[in-house]
Backbone as a printed PyTorch tensor [residue, N CA C, xyz], in Angstrom:
tensor([[[ 12.6060,  -9.0730,  26.6140],
         [ 13.1360,  -9.0880,  25.2570],
         [ 12.1020,  -8.5930,  24.2500]],

        [[ 10.8400,  -9.0750,  24.4050],
         [  9.7810,  -8.6680,  23.4920],
         [  9.4950,  -7.1890,  23.6220]],

        [[  9.4630,  -6.6600,  24.8820],
         [  9.2060,  -5.2420,  25.0870],
         [ 10.3100,  -4.3970,  24.4770]],

        [[ 11.5430,  -4.8380,  24.6120],
         [ 12.6690,  -4.1030,  24.0490],
         [ 12.5630,  -4.0430,  22.5360]],

        [[ 12.1250,  -5.1370,  21.9300],
         [ 11.9720,  -5.1740,  20.4740],
         [ 10.8880,  -4.2130,  20.0160]],

        [[  9.7870,  -4.1560,  20.7650],
         [  8.6770,  -3.3000,  20.3560],
         [  9.0180,  -1.8220,  20.4440]],

        [[ 10.0030,  -1.4770,  21.2780],
         [ 10.3850,  -0.0750,  21.4440],
         [ 11.5180,   0.3380,  20.5170]],

        [[ 12.1600,  -0.6090,  19.8670],
         [ 13.2950,  -0.3140,  18.9960],
         [ 12.8310,   0.2320,  17.6550]],

        [[ 13.6940,   1.0060,  17.0020],
         [ 13.3820,   1.4830,  15.6560],
         [ 13.4970,   0.3220,  14.6760]],

        [[ 12.9270,   0.5060,  13.4860],
         [ 13.0200,  -0.5320,  12.4620],
         [ 14.4750,  -0.8490,  12.1440]],

        [[ 15.2700,   0.2040,  12.0350],
         [ 16.6730,   0.0210,  11.6710],
         [ 17.4470,  -0.7540,  12.7500]],

        [[ 17.1500,  -0.4470,  14.0080],
         [ 17.7870,  -1.1760,  15.1060],
         [ 17.4020,  -2.6580,  15.0670]],

        [[ 16.1310,  -2.9190,  14.7840],
         [ 15.6760,  -4.3010,  14.7180],
         [ 16.3730,  -5.0590,  13.5900]],

        [[ 16.5510,  -4.3760,  12.4600],
         [ 17.2020,  -5.0440,  11.3390],
         [ 18.6570,  -5.3670,  11.6510]],

        [[ 19.3260,  -4.4660,  12.3150],
         [ 20.7120,  -4.7170,  12.7190],
         [ 20.7640,  -5.8910,  13.6960]],

        [[ 19.8060,  -5.9340,  14.6300],
         [ 19.7610,  -7.0410,  15.5820],
         [ 19.5130,  -8.3710,  14.8650]],

        [[ 18.6410,  -8.3260,  13.8480],
         [ 18.3840,  -9.5470,  13.0860],
         [ 19.6470,  -9.9940,  12.3500]],

        [[ 20.3890,  -9.0360,  11.8190],
         [ 21.6480,  -9.3730,  11.1600],
         [ 22.6000, -10.0810,  12.1240]],

        [[ 22.4490,  -9.7650,  13.4010],
         [ 23.3080, -10.3840,  14.4280],
         [ 22.7400, -11.7020,  14.9430]],

        [[ 21.5810, -12.0950,  14.4090],
         [ 21.0450, -13.4020,  14.7630],
         [ 19.8590, -13.4140,  15.7040]],

        [[ 19.2950, -12.2360,  16.0260],
         [ 18.1400, -12.1840,  16.9270],
         [ 16.8490, -12.4140,  16.1320]],

        [[ 16.2830, -13.5890,  16.2520],
         [ 15.0890, -13.9250,  15.4890],
         [ 13.8770, -13.0950,  15.9010]],

        [[ 13.7930, -12.7420,  17.1800],
         [ 12.6540, -11.9430,  17.6450],
         [ 12.6140, -10.5790,  16.9710]],

        [[ 13.7580, -10.0780,  16.5730],
         [ 13.7980,  -8.7940,  15.8810],
         [ 13.0760,  -8.8970,  14.5420]],

        [[ 13.2980,  -9.9850,  13.8320],
         [ 12.6140, -10.1990,  12.5550],
         [ 11.1150, -10.3790,  12.7770]],

        [[ 10.7430, -11.1030,  13.8110],
         [  9.3330, -11.2990,  14.1330],
         [  8.6280,  -9.9670,  14.3640]],

        [[  9.3010,  -9.0420,  15.0440],
         [  8.7260,  -7.7270,  15.2980],
         [  8.5800,  -6.9270,  14.0090]],

        [[  9.5320,  -7.0210,  13.1140],
         [  9.4450,  -6.3230,  11.8290],
         [  8.2660,  -6.8570,  11.0080]],

        [[  8.0840,  -8.1610,  11.0220],
         [  6.9390,  -8.7470,  10.3210],
         [  5.6420,  -8.2490,  10.9410]],

        [[  5.5810,  -8.1930,  12.2580],
         [  4.3700,  -7.7190,  12.9450],
         [  4.0420,  -6.2920,  12.5300]],

        [[  5.0590,  -5.4630,  12.4070],
         [  4.8440,  -4.0560,  12.0740],
         [  4.4150,  -3.8510,  10.6240]],

        [[  4.9540,  -4.6560,   9.7280],
         [  4.8030,  -4.3430,   8.3080],
         [  3.9820,  -5.3330,   7.4960]],

        [[  3.5980,  -6.4580,   8.0610],
         [  2.8730,  -7.4510,   7.2780],
         [  1.5730,  -6.8890,   6.7100]],

        [[  0.7800,  -6.2350,   7.5450],
         [ -0.4970,  -5.6910,   7.0740],
         [ -0.3160,  -4.5160,   6.1170]],

        [[  0.5400,  -3.5220,   6.4270],
         [  0.7490,  -2.4280,   5.4600],
         [  1.2520,  -2.9150,   4.1110]],

        [[  2.1720,  -3.8760,   4.0920],
         [  2.6880,  -4.3830,   2.8250],
         [  1.5960,  -5.1270,   2.0630]],

        [[  0.7820,  -5.9060,   2.7900],
         [ -0.3230,  -6.5990,   2.1250],
         [ -1.3020,  -5.6030,   1.5140]],

        [[ -1.6610,  -4.5610,   2.2660],
         [ -2.5970,  -3.5650,   1.7570],
         [ -2.0390,  -2.8590,   0.5280]],

        [[ -0.7390,  -2.5500,   0.5750],
         [ -0.0950,  -1.9140,  -0.5730],
         [ -0.1470,  -2.8320,  -1.7930]],

        [[  0.2010,  -4.0910,  -1.6090],
         [  0.1940,  -5.0510,  -2.7130],
         [ -1.2190,  -5.2910,  -3.2330]],

        [[ -2.1890,  -5.3460,  -2.3150],
         [ -3.5790,  -5.5820,  -2.7110],
         [ -4.0850,  -4.4750,  -3.6230]],

        [[ -3.7910,  -3.2410,  -3.2880],
         [ -4.2690,  -2.1260,  -4.0960],
         [ -3.4920,  -2.0090,  -5.3990]],

        [[ -2.2700,  -2.5050,  -5.4030],
         [ -1.4870,  -2.5300,  -6.6330],
         [ -1.9810,  -3.6200,  -7.5770]],

        [[ -2.2370,  -4.8180,  -7.0180],
         [ -2.5200,  -5.9890,  -7.8280],
         [ -4.0030,  -6.3000,  -7.9640]],

        [[ -4.8210,  -5.7560,  -7.0280],
         [ -6.2780,  -5.9160,  -7.0650],
         [ -6.7100,  -7.3760,  -6.8940]],

        [[ -5.8700,  -8.1780,  -6.2760],
         [ -6.2010,  -9.5890,  -6.0880],
         [ -5.5540, -10.0700,  -4.7990]],

        [[ -6.3790, -10.5920,  -3.8890],
         [ -5.8860, -10.9380,  -2.5600],
         [ -4.8500, -12.0560,  -2.5820]],

        [[ -5.0640, -13.0650,  -3.4490],
         [ -4.1080, -14.1570,  -3.5150],
         [ -2.7340, -13.6890,  -3.9650]],

        [[ -2.7180, -12.8330,  -4.9840],
         [ -1.4420, -12.2980,  -5.4620],
         [ -0.7960, -11.4160,  -4.4030]],

        [[ -1.6170, -10.6490,  -3.6950],
         [ -1.0820,  -9.7740,  -2.6390],
         [ -0.4720, -10.5990,  -1.5150]],

        [[ -1.1110, -11.7050,  -1.1650],
         [ -0.5590, -12.5780,  -0.1270],
         [  0.7680, -13.1780,  -0.5750]],

        [[  0.8290, -13.5910,  -1.8510],
         [  2.0740, -14.1600,  -2.3830],
         [  3.2030, -13.1360,  -2.3390]],

        [[  2.8830, -11.9120,  -2.7490],
         [  3.9000, -10.8620,  -2.7470],
         [  4.3550, -10.5520,  -1.3290]],

        [[  3.4150, -10.4860,  -0.3990],
         [  3.7690, -10.2000,   0.9960],
         [  4.7270, -11.2460,   1.5510]],

        [[  4.4340, -12.5040,   1.2930],
         [  5.3250, -13.5690,   1.7460],
         [  6.6960, -13.4530,   1.0890]],

        [[  6.6910, -13.1430,  -0.2040],
         [  7.9510, -13.0310,  -0.9300],
         [  8.7700, -11.8490,  -0.4390]],

        [[  8.1120, -10.7610,  -0.0510],
         [  8.8120,  -9.5900,   0.4710],
         [  9.6480,  -9.9760,   1.6840]],

        [[  9.0300, -10.6770,   2.6280],
         [  9.7570, -11.0230,   3.8520],
         [ 10.7770, -12.1340,   3.6210]],

        [[ 10.5260, -12.9650,   2.6270],
         [ 11.5470, -13.9450,   2.2410],
         [ 12.7710, -13.2230,   1.6930]],

        [[ 12.5340, -12.1680,   0.8970],
         [ 13.6490, -11.3780,   0.3630],
         [ 14.4000, -10.6650,   1.4830]],

        [[ 13.6770, -10.2270,   2.4980],
         [ 14.3370,  -9.5890,   3.6410],
         [ 15.3160, -10.5700,   4.2810]],

        [[ 14.8740, -11.8070,   4.4380],
         [ 15.7500, -12.8320,   5.0020],
         [ 16.9570, -13.0610,   4.0930]],

        [[ 16.6900, -13.1920,   2.8030],
         [ 17.7550, -13.4910,   1.8490],
         [ 18.7590, -12.3520,   1.7090]],

        [[ 18.2530, -11.1110,   1.8100],
         [ 19.0950,  -9.9460,   1.5610],
         [ 19.4810,  -9.2010,   2.8400]],

        [[ 19.2500,  -9.8180,   3.9740],
         [ 19.5020,  -9.1580,   5.2580],
         [ 20.9110,  -8.6040,   5.3560]],

        [[ 21.8710,  -9.3540,   4.8730],
         [ 23.2750,  -8.9350,   4.9930],
         [ 23.5650,  -7.6700,   4.1980]],

        [[ 22.7340,  -7.3930,   3.1720],
         [ 22.9900,  -6.2250,   2.3200],
         [ 22.3920,  -4.9370,   2.8810]],

        [[ 21.5800,  -5.0530,   3.9340],
         [ 20.9570,  -3.8570,   4.5060],
         [ 22.0010,  -3.0500,   5.2810]],

        [[ 22.0480,  -1.7430,   4.9960],
         [ 22.9780,  -0.8430,   5.6770],
         [ 22.2440,  -0.1180,   6.7960]],

        [[ 22.8610,  -0.0760,   7.9680],
         [ 22.1680,   0.4480,   9.1400],
         [ 21.7980,   1.9210,   8.9880]],

        [[ 22.4850,   2.6570,   8.0880],
         [ 22.1570,   4.0700,   7.9150],
         [ 20.9620,   4.2820,   6.9850]],

        [[ 20.5200,   3.2290,   6.3410],
         [ 19.3750,   3.3260,   5.4330],
         [ 18.0680,   3.2620,   6.2190]],

        [[ 16.9770,   3.7490,   5.6060],
         [ 15.6520,   3.6400,   6.2140],
         [ 15.0680,   2.2790,   5.8550]],

        [[ 14.6960,   1.5050,   6.8740],
         [ 14.1720,   0.1670,   6.6220],
         [ 12.8960,   0.2090,   5.7960]],

        [[ 11.9890,   1.1430,   6.1100],
         [ 10.7120,   1.2010,   5.3930],
         [ 10.9220,   1.4540,   3.9050]],

        [[ 11.8790,   2.3350,   3.5710],
         [ 12.1640,   2.6090,   2.1640],
         [ 12.6880,   1.3530,   1.4770]],

        [[ 13.5990,   0.6690,   2.1400],
         [ 14.1720,  -0.5660,   1.6020],
         [ 13.0830,  -1.6170,   1.3970]],

        [[ 12.2010,  -1.7560,   2.3930],
         [ 11.1470,  -2.7630,   2.3360],
         [ 10.1490,  -2.4650,   1.2150]],

        [[  9.7130,  -1.2150,   1.1080],
         [  8.7400,  -0.8700,   0.0690],
         [  9.3530,  -0.9110,  -1.3210]],

        [[ 10.6550,  -0.7170,  -1.4220],
         [ 11.3190,  -0.8780,  -2.7110],
         [ 11.2110,  -2.3320,  -3.1620]],

        [[ 11.4360,  -3.2460,  -2.2300],
         [ 11.2860,  -4.6690,  -2.5370],
         [  9.8400,  -4.9690,  -2.9420]],

        [[  8.8870,  -4.4720,  -2.1660],
         [  7.4690,  -4.7240,  -2.4390],
         [  7.0590,  -4.1390,  -3.7860]],

        [[  7.5050,  -2.9450,  -4.0540],
         [  7.1500,  -2.2830,  -5.3150],
         [  7.6880,  -3.0700,  -6.5070]],

        [[  8.9330,  -3.5120,  -6.4350],
         [  9.5290,  -4.2590,  -7.5350],
         [  8.8280,  -5.5980,  -7.7570]],

        [[  8.4460,  -6.2540,  -6.6690],
         [  7.7200,  -7.5210,  -6.7870],
         [  6.3380,  -7.3040,  -7.4030]],

        [[  5.6810,  -6.2140,  -7.0360],
         [  4.3690,  -5.9030,  -7.6220],
         [  4.4900,  -5.6290,  -9.1160]],

        [[  5.5160,  -4.8910,  -9.4970],
         [  5.7350,  -4.6030, -10.9170],
         [  5.9530,  -5.9000, -11.6870]],

        [[  6.7590,  -6.8030, -11.1390],
         [  7.0040,  -8.0930, -11.7920],
         [  5.7170,  -8.8950, -11.9190]],

        [[  4.9180,  -8.8780, -10.8540],
         [  3.6560,  -9.6270, -10.8500],
         [  2.6940,  -9.0620, -11.8830]],

        [[  2.6200,  -7.7510, -11.9880],
         [  1.7310,  -7.1200, -12.9710],
         [  2.1640,  -7.4540, -14.3850]],

        [[  3.4510,  -7.5350, -14.6160],
         [  3.9340,  -7.9080, -15.9450],
         [  3.4970,  -9.3160, -16.3070]],

        [[  3.5550, -10.2110, -15.3260],
         [  3.1420, -11.5940, -15.5820],
         [  1.6420, -11.6960, -15.8110]],

        [[  0.8980, -10.7860, -15.2000],
         [ -0.5650, -10.8430, -15.3050],
         [ -1.1150,  -9.9020, -16.3750]],

        [[ -0.2420,  -9.2930, -17.1400],
         [ -0.6600,  -8.2470, -18.0770],
         [ -1.7750,  -8.7040, -19.0040]],

        [[ -1.7200,  -9.9550, -19.4080],
         [ -2.7170, -10.4500, -20.3640],
         [ -3.8560, -11.2000, -19.6890]],

        [[ -3.8750, -11.0910, -18.3670],
         [ -4.9810, -11.7000, -17.6440],
         [ -5.9430, -10.6130, -17.2070]],

        [[ -7.1910, -10.9660, -17.0930],
         [ -8.1960, -10.0030, -16.6490],
         [ -8.2070,  -9.9770, -15.1390]],

        [[ -8.0120,  -8.7710, -14.5460],
         [ -7.9960,  -8.6980, -13.0870],
         [ -9.4070,  -8.7620, -12.5280]],

        [[ -9.5640,  -9.1880, -11.2760],
         [-10.8850,  -9.3420, -10.6680],
         [-11.6450,  -8.0200, -10.6160]],

        [[-12.9550,  -8.1250, -10.6560],
         [-13.7770,  -6.9260, -10.5670],
         [-13.7870,  -6.4040,  -9.1430]],

        [[-14.3260,  -5.2140,  -9.0060],
         [-14.4070,  -4.6060,  -7.6810],
         [-15.3280,  -5.3910,  -6.7560]],

        [[-16.1940,  -6.1960,  -7.3420],
         [-17.1410,  -6.9330,  -6.5190],
         [-16.5950,  -8.2650,  -6.0460]],

        [[-15.3980,  -8.6580,  -6.5320],
         [-14.8100,  -9.9030,  -6.0490],
         [-14.2690,  -9.6870,  -4.6490]],

        [[-14.4420, -10.6580,  -3.7490],
         [-13.8890, -10.4980,  -2.4030],
         [-12.4180, -10.1680,  -2.4580]],

        [[-12.0010,  -9.1540,  -1.6730],
         [-10.6290,  -8.6770,  -1.7170],
         [ -9.7470,  -9.3650,  -0.7040]],

        [[-10.3220, -10.0720,   0.2500],
         [ -9.5040, -10.7780,   1.2290],
         [-10.0360, -12.1820,   1.3730]],

        [[ -9.1400, -13.1330,   1.4480],
         [ -9.5350, -14.5250,   1.5050],
         [-10.3870, -14.8350,   2.7180]],

        [[-11.5410, -15.4950,   2.4580],
         [-12.3520, -15.9990,   3.5520],
         [-13.3660, -15.0110,   4.0890]],

        [[-13.1750, -13.7170,   3.8490],
         [-14.0890, -12.7450,   4.4350],
         [-15.2900, -12.4880,   3.5360]],

        [[-15.1490, -12.7370,   2.2240],
         [-16.2690, -12.5610,   1.3300],
         [-16.7000, -11.1240,   1.1590]],

        [[-15.7760, -10.1750,   1.3430],
         [-16.1250,  -8.7620,   1.2120],
         [-15.2720,  -8.1410,   0.1220]],

        [[-15.9120,  -7.3270,  -0.7190],
         [-15.1770,  -6.6890,  -1.8040],
         [-14.3220,  -5.5530,  -1.2700]],

        [[-13.3590,  -5.1280,  -2.0790],
         [-12.5220,  -4.0010,  -1.6950],
         [-13.3760,  -2.7570,  -1.4970]],

        [[-14.3560,  -2.5730,  -2.3570],
         [-15.2490,  -1.4240,  -2.2040],
         [-15.9790,  -1.4650,  -0.8700]],

        [[-16.4030,  -2.6810,  -0.4530],
         [-17.0720,  -2.8210,   0.8430],
         [-16.1530,  -2.4110,   1.9740]],

        [[-14.8890,  -2.8220,   1.8900],
         [-13.9510,  -2.5040,   2.9620],
         [-13.7040,  -1.0170,   3.0650]],

        [[-13.5600,  -0.3560,   1.9070],
         [-13.3450,   1.0900,   1.9280],
         [-14.5560,   1.7930,   2.5000]],

        [[-15.7540,   1.3400,   2.0940],
         [-16.9650,   2.0150,   2.5580],
         [-17.1580,   1.8580,   4.0540]],

        [[-16.6000,   0.7880,   4.6380],
         [-16.7500,   0.5780,   6.0750],
         [-16.0700,   1.6600,   6.8960]],

        [[-15.1620,   2.4230,   6.2680],
         [-14.4570,   3.4550,   7.0120],
         [-15.2940,   4.7090,   7.2000]],

        [[-16.4470,   4.7720,   6.5300],
         [-17.3060,   5.9480,   6.6430],
         [-18.3950,   5.7080,   7.6830]],

        [[-18.7170,   6.6900,   8.5120],
         [-19.7920,   6.5490,   9.4980],
         [-21.1250,   6.2880,   8.8060]],

        [[-21.9440,   5.4590,   9.4310],
         [-23.2490,   5.1470,   8.8460],
         [-24.3450,   5.5650,   9.8270]],

        [[-24.6960,   6.8190,   9.7920],
         [-25.6990,   7.3260,  10.7220],
         [-27.0860,   6.8290,  10.3560]],

        [[-27.3080,   6.6010,   9.0610],
         [-28.6050,   6.1080,   8.6150],
         [-28.4260,   5.4250,   7.2700]],

        [[-29.5200,   4.8640,   6.7620],
         [-29.4620,   4.0950,   5.5180],
         [-29.0180,   4.9780,   4.3520]],

        [[-29.5140,   6.2240,   4.3050],
         [-29.1580,   7.1140,   3.2070],
         [-27.6650,   7.4160,   3.2190]],

        [[-27.1330,   7.6730,   4.3920],
         [-25.6990,   7.9620,   4.5090],
         [-24.8780,   6.7250,   4.1400]],

        [[-25.3310,   5.5440,   4.5400],
         [-24.6270,   4.3140,   4.2010],
         [-24.5830,   4.1240,   2.6930]],

        [[-25.7070,   4.4190,   2.0310],
         [-25.7590,   4.2950,   0.5770],
         [-24.7720,   5.2470,  -0.0800]],

        [[-24.7070,   6.4760,   0.4220],
         [-23.7740,   7.4600,  -0.1180],
         [-22.3310,   7.0080,   0.0980]],

        [[-22.0490,   6.4810,   1.2780],
         [-20.7000,   6.0080,   1.5780],
         [-20.2790,   4.9160,   0.6130]],

        [[-21.1970,   3.9970,   0.3130],
         [-20.8900,   2.9050,  -0.6030],
         [-20.6110,   3.4450,  -1.9960]],

        [[-21.4040,   4.4140,  -2.4360],
         [-21.1950,   5.0030,  -3.7490],
         [-19.8530,   5.7060,  -3.8430]],

        [[-19.5150,   6.4570,  -2.7950],
         [-18.2440,   7.1750,  -2.7820],
         [-17.0860,   6.1970,  -2.7680]],

        [[-17.1820,   5.1580,  -1.9260],
         [-16.1060,   4.1630,  -1.8490],
         [-15.8940,   3.4960,  -3.1990]],

        [[-16.9850,   3.1370,  -3.8450],
         [-16.9010,   2.5020,  -5.1550],
         [-16.2470,   3.4340,  -6.1670]],

        [[-16.6230,   4.6970,  -6.1070],
         [-16.0550,   5.6810,  -7.0310],
         [-14.5640,   5.8890,  -6.7670]],

        [[-14.1730,   5.9060,  -5.4970],
         [-12.7560,   6.0730,  -5.1560],
         [-11.9290,   4.9170,  -5.6940]],

        [[-12.4030,   3.6940,  -5.4700],
         [-11.6640,   2.5220,  -5.9360],
         [-11.5010,   2.5600,  -7.4540]],

        [[-12.5720,   2.8830,  -8.1630],
         [-12.5130,   2.9600,  -9.6190],
         [-11.5720,   4.0710, -10.0660]],

        [[-11.6310,   5.2040,  -9.3830],
         [-10.7900,   6.3340,  -9.7590],
         [ -9.3120,   6.0380,  -9.5390]],

        [[ -8.9970,   5.3840,  -8.4300],
         [ -7.6000,   5.0160,  -8.1710],
         [ -7.1190,   4.0160,  -9.2080]],

        [[ -7.9530,   3.0300,  -9.5430],
         [ -7.5920,   2.0590, -10.5690],
         [ -7.3410,   2.7150, -11.9200]],

        [[ -8.0650,   3.8020, -12.1930],
         [ -7.9810,   4.4550, -13.4900],
         [ -6.7990,   5.4240, -13.6060]],

        [[ -6.1150,   5.6920, -12.5070],
         [ -4.9750,   6.6130, -12.5610],
         [ -3.8700,   6.0350, -13.4400]],

        [[ -3.1470,   6.8940, -14.1530],
         [ -1.9530,   6.4100, -14.8630],
         [ -1.0130,   5.7520, -13.8650]],

        [[ -0.3290,   4.7060, -14.2660],
         [  0.4750,   3.9070, -13.3500],
         [  1.4480,   4.7300, -12.5070]],

        [[  2.1980,   5.6990, -13.0740],
         [  3.1210,   6.4810, -12.2330],
         [  2.4030,   7.2470, -11.1220]],

        [[  1.2130,   7.7890, -11.4380],
         [  0.4470,   8.5290, -10.4360],
         [ -0.1490,   7.5830,  -9.3980]],

        [[ -0.6480,   6.4470,  -9.8560],
         [ -1.2530,   5.4800,  -8.9340],
         [ -0.2020,   4.9390,  -7.9710]],

        [[  0.9890,   4.6910,  -8.4850],
         [  2.0650,   4.1780,  -7.6480],
         [  2.4210,   5.1640,  -6.5450]],

        [[  2.5700,   6.4290,  -6.9020],
         [  2.8970,   7.4490,  -5.9090],
         [  1.7600,   7.5880,  -4.9030]],

        [[  0.5330,   7.5870,  -5.3850],
         [ -0.6240,   7.7230,  -4.4980],
         [ -0.6560,   6.5820,  -3.4770]],

        [[ -0.4290,   5.3580,  -3.9250],
         [ -0.4720,   4.2060,  -3.0250],
         [  0.6730,   4.2290,  -2.0220]],

        [[  1.8580,   4.5950,  -2.4710],
         [  2.9940,   4.6640,  -1.5520],
         [  2.7730,   5.7380,  -0.4930]],

        [[  2.1310,   6.8330,  -0.8990],
         [  1.8880,   7.9410,   0.0250],
         [  0.7320,   7.6390,   0.9690]],

        [[ -0.4000,   7.1940,   0.4170],
         [ -1.6140,   7.0400,   1.2130],
         [ -1.7080,   5.6900,   1.9100]],

        [[ -1.2130,   4.6370,   1.2740],
         [ -1.2630,   3.3080,   1.8940],
         [  0.0250,   3.0250,   2.6580]],

        [[  1.1660,   3.3490,   2.0200],
         [  2.4430,   3.1190,   2.6810],
         [  2.8190,   4.1820,   3.6870]],

        [[  2.1440,   5.3440,   3.6110],
         [  2.4000,   6.4520,   4.5380],
         [  3.8720,   6.8750,   4.5030]],

        [[  4.4340,   6.9040,   3.2990],
         [  5.8370,   7.2640,   3.1300],
         [  5.9860,   8.7380,   2.7680]],

        [[  7.1410,   9.2810,   3.0730],
         [  7.4300,  10.6760,   2.7240],
         [  7.7080,  10.7840,   1.2360]],

        [[  7.6140,  12.0020,   0.6920],
         [  7.9030,  12.2100,  -0.7200],
         [  9.3550,  11.8520,  -1.0260]],

        [[ 10.2350,  12.1340,  -0.0990],
         [ 11.6470,  11.8020,  -0.3200],
         [ 11.8400,  10.2970,  -0.4140]],

        [[ 11.1790,   9.5460,   0.4770],
         [ 11.2830,   8.0910,   0.4330],
         [ 10.6990,   7.5390,  -0.8690]],

        [[  9.5800,   8.1030,  -1.2890],
         [  8.9520,   7.6470,  -2.5340],
         [  9.8690,   7.9240,  -3.7190]],

        [[ 10.5470,   9.0540,  -3.6930],
         [ 11.5000,   9.3850,  -4.7540],
         [ 12.6160,   8.3420,  -4.8040]],

        [[ 13.1020,   7.9340,  -3.6440],
         [ 14.1510,   6.9070,  -3.5880],
         [ 13.6440,   5.5690,  -4.1340]],

        [[ 12.4050,   5.2340,  -3.8090],
         [ 11.8390,   3.9480,  -4.2290],
         [ 11.5940,   3.9120,  -5.7320]],

        [[ 11.0450,   5.0000,  -6.2730],
         [ 10.6670,   5.0190,  -7.6870],
         [ 11.7990,   5.4540,  -8.6060]],

        [[ 12.8500,   6.0500,  -8.0430],
         [ 13.9840,   6.4540,  -8.8500],
         [ 13.7740,   7.7280,  -9.6430]],

        [[ 12.8390,   8.5660,  -9.2040],
         [ 12.6220,   9.8640,  -9.8510],
         [ 12.8080,  10.9680,  -8.8160]],

        [[ 12.8760,  12.2150,  -9.2740],
         [ 13.0910,  13.3280,  -8.3640],
         [ 11.9070,  13.5810,  -7.4440]],

        [[ 12.1990,  14.2000,  -6.3040],
         [ 11.1360,  14.4810,  -5.3380],
         [ 10.0810,  15.4060,  -5.9220]],

        [[ 10.4950,  16.3870,  -6.7270],
         [  9.5220,  17.2890,  -7.3510],
         [  8.6030,  16.5260,  -8.3030]],

        [[  9.1590,  15.5420,  -8.9960],
         [  8.3390,  14.7200,  -9.8880],
         [  7.3220,  13.9220,  -9.0920]],

        [[  7.7490,  13.3910,  -7.9600],
         [  6.8420,  12.6450,  -7.0940],
         [  5.6950,  13.5410,  -6.6220]],

        [[  6.0250,  14.7470,  -6.1860],
         [  4.9870,  15.6750,  -5.7170],
         [  4.0390,  16.0470,  -6.8500]],

        [[  4.5920,  16.2030,  -8.0440],
         [  3.7600,  16.5330,  -9.2010],
         [  2.7970,  15.3930,  -9.5150]],

        [[  3.2940,  14.1750,  -9.4670],
         [  2.4240,  13.0220,  -9.7340],
         [  1.3270,  12.9030,  -8.6850]],

        [[  1.6780,  13.1880,  -7.4340],
         [  0.6830,  13.1400,  -6.3770],
         [ -0.3780,  14.2200,  -6.5950]],

        [[  0.0590,  15.3940,  -6.9940],
         [ -0.8840,  16.4830,  -7.2340],
         [ -1.8580,  16.1300,  -8.3650]],

        [[ -1.3190,  15.5800,  -9.4530],
         [ -2.1710,  15.1960, -10.5710],
         [ -3.1280,  14.0710, -10.1730]],

        [[ -2.6390,  13.1480,  -9.3460],
         [ -3.4940,  12.0480,  -8.8810],
         [ -4.6660,  12.5980,  -8.0720]],

        [[ -4.3870,  13.5360,  -7.1660],
         [ -5.4480,  14.1170,  -6.3510],
         [ -6.4380,  14.9030,  -7.2070]],

        [[ -5.9230,  15.5890,  -8.2220],
         [ -6.8160,  16.3380,  -9.1170],
         [ -7.7610,  15.3960,  -9.8530]],

        [[ -7.2210,  14.2710, -10.3110],
         [ -8.0620,  13.2920, -11.0040],
         [ -9.1090,  12.6980, -10.0620]],

        [[ -8.7050,  12.4440,  -8.8180],
         [ -9.6540,  11.8980,  -7.8550],
         [-10.7330,  12.9260,  -7.5020]],

        [[-10.3380,  14.1900,  -7.3870],
         [-11.3190,  15.2470,  -7.1290],
         [-12.3380,  15.3060,  -8.2590]],

        [[-11.8380,  15.1970,  -9.4840],
         [-12.7310,  15.2420, -10.6460],
         [-13.6760,  14.0460, -10.6380]],

        [[-13.1450,  12.8870, -10.2790],
         [-13.9760,  11.6850, -10.2380],
         [-15.0560,  11.7820,  -9.1690]],

        [[-14.7700,  12.5680,  -8.1210],
         [-15.7190,  12.7180,  -7.0130],
         [-16.5300,  14.0100,  -7.1070]],

        [[-16.5220,  14.6120,  -8.2630],
         [-17.1900,  15.9080,  -8.4080],
         [-18.6840,  15.8340,  -8.1100]],

        [[-19.2750,  14.6400,  -8.2530],
         [-20.6990,  14.4730,  -7.9330],
         [-20.9490,  14.4590,  -6.4280]],

        [[-19.8590,  14.3010,  -5.6780],
         [-19.9750,  14.2580,  -4.2200],
         [-19.1380,  15.4060,  -3.6590]],

        [[-19.6760,  16.6080,  -3.7350],
         [-18.8930,  17.8090,  -3.4160],
         [-18.3060,  17.7780,  -2.0120]],

        [[-19.0320,  17.2240,  -1.0660],
         [-18.5380,  17.1840,   0.3080],
         [-17.2450,  16.3920,   0.4040]],

        [[-17.1790,  15.2570,  -0.3080],
         [-16.0030,  14.4020,  -0.2600],
         [-14.8840,  14.9680,  -1.1200]],

        [[-15.2350,  15.5960,  -2.2390],
         [-14.2180,  16.1820,  -3.0960],
         [-13.4900,  17.3160,  -2.3600]],

        [[-14.2320,  18.1090,  -1.5830],
         [-13.6060,  19.1960,  -0.8270],
         [-12.6250,  18.6420,   0.2010]],

        [[-12.9060,  17.4760,   0.7390],
         [-12.0230,  16.8870,   1.7500],
         [-10.6710,  16.4990,   1.1800]],

        [[-10.5970,  16.3060,  -0.1220],
         [ -9.3370,  15.9470,  -0.7530],
         [ -8.4620,  17.1510,  -1.0240]],

        [[ -9.0370,  18.3550,  -0.9940],
         [ -8.2670,  19.5600,  -1.3350],
         [ -7.3740,  19.9490,  -0.1960]]])
């Protein structure tokens, strides 16, 4: 049963869950819990809020399971829920100061978001490690500084790994607009990384 669930598409699993198969829901959570948390974390910049949103996303899946249509893409439906919850959370926190980049981004690990991003770069020596940390810090700041429409598209594309068409469905704007926002976001990030020509070229 578990092997069959792992080989099924998201949409098949959702239909099975609608029919009462609890293992199907468990598999969907396994597939999407971390991506949804990462998406929420980069949107909200606070691990506690991201955890709350992640839990609420899957609670909404349970509550709204009957409304899911088998011809729809599950990932688009799920990220639409996550995106709307993040927007609501940001509205509630609008007058609060969000944590700095140096605050631990995940509970219990004591590592900042910048530290986590920098860990993805090879560290051949101390000088390279220092450069990686600087670049990671600059990337996080640059993404935070993007206008909200551009940042949203960038996160859905790079963190959610969604297609432009799916992002258009989630945000309610045309696909060309989504591509334009992504292009402007990349241009801003390239400009922010202009001091690190090697990394800026990688974004082109």
